[in-house]
N, C-alpha and C positions, 0 to 999 in steps of 0.2 A: 504494500500500500504506500503510495506517495503522499507525503504530507507537506503542507505549506503553512507558514505562520506569517501573516501580514499584520503589521502593527504601526501604531503611532506612539511616540514617546516624547514627553516634554521634560519631565524631571529625572529621567533615567530608569524609572521602574520598568518600563517596557523593554529597555535594553537588557536588563537583568533577566527578564522572562525570555527574551530572544536567545540569550546564551544557553539557557536550559533547554529550550526547544531545539537548538542545534545539537546539543548532546543527545537528545532523544531521536535524532535523525530527520528532523524537519528542515526543509529549505526555509530561509528567512528573507523577507522583504520589508525593509523599513521605509515608511512613507514620510516624505518631506512635504510640508505644506507652505503655501504663500502666507498663511495665517500666522502672524507673529504676535507673541505675547511679551509683555514687559517682564524684566527681571525682578521688578518690585512686586511683592506679594499681593497687595490690595488691588492694584490695577490689573494684575494677572488674573485674579479671581473674578473680578467684575467683567472683564472682556471675555474670558473663556467661559464663564458661567452663563453670560447672556447669549453668546453664540450657540451654546449647547441648548439653551432654553428655546430659542427660536428655530432650532434645527438647521442652522447654517451649514452650507456645503462648500467650503473654500476650495479653490483650485489646488491640485497636487502637482508637485514637480517630478517629472519623469516617472510617473506611476505606470507599471506594467500590470494591467488588469486581467491578463490571460491566466486562467486557472484550469485550463482544459486538461493538463497533464497530472492533475492531483485528485485523489479520492477524498482526502480530508483537508479542509481549509479552516485554520484557526485565525480568528480576528482578535487582535489585542488593542485595548483602548483604556486610556485613563478615564476616570469619571470626573466630569465637570458638572457641578450643580445637580448631581444625582443622575446625570445622563451621559451618553456616549460623547466623547470629544468630537467637535465639529469635523475635523479631518476624517474621522472614521465614518461619519455620515456620507462623505464623498466616496469612500471606499465601497460602502454598501450600494450606493447609487450606480457606480461604474462596473461593479464586479458581478458576473453571472454565477450565482451560487446554486442554481437549480441542479439537483441530482448529486450534490456534494454532501458529505458529512460535515456539518458546520459546528464549530465550537468557539464560543466567545470567552476570552480571558480578559477579565476586567481588573484593573489595579487602581486602588484609591487609598485615601488617607485612613479611612476606617474599615474599608472592606464592604461597605453597604452600598448597594446600587439598585435599589428597588425600581426606580423609574426607568433606568437603563434595561433592567431585566424585563420589565413589562413591555417595553418597545421591542426588544429582541423576540420575545415570545409571540408578539403579534405578527411580526415580519417573518420569523423563522420558527414556527411552532415545534419543529422536530430537533431544534438545535440544543446543545448543552451550554451551560454557563458556569464558569468558574470565577469566583471572586477572590482576589488576593489583596490583603491590606499591606501596603508598603513593602513589596517583596525585596527591594534593595536594602531595607533595614533589617530584614530577617529572612535570610536565604532558605531557612528550614521550611518556610511556607511554599517554596517551589516544589517540594516533594509530591504534592498533590498532582502535579502535572505528569508524573510518571504513570498515572492511571489512564492517560489518554490512549 
């Protein structure tokens, strides 16, 4: 089975997950977005949270949306305002996931992502969702990924 992990990372949590996914044999694609956040916490939270709230889909830089060679596609996203990060909205819009085993890996400050999970289950009812709270702070949390 061929597996692919497509992800966006702002704070580095996604990069830690990507390293684990490589160890598990997944090909990895990091998404870069034209959507830029401030390095200051409050403006970062306001802009990122608002863009997630309104479902913004910013352009991605050099994104390869072809997943035809993969049976399993994992999508990694930080949680902004309880929702998927806006660059991940673009991934979902541009990527044909029909007929794929889809797994979402969410990384957030507390590990709670109820609104994101609700959206995922509406769009992809057969998908699985894994929530990780700050995986770069506690690598032991990544052990759950070995069950994929």
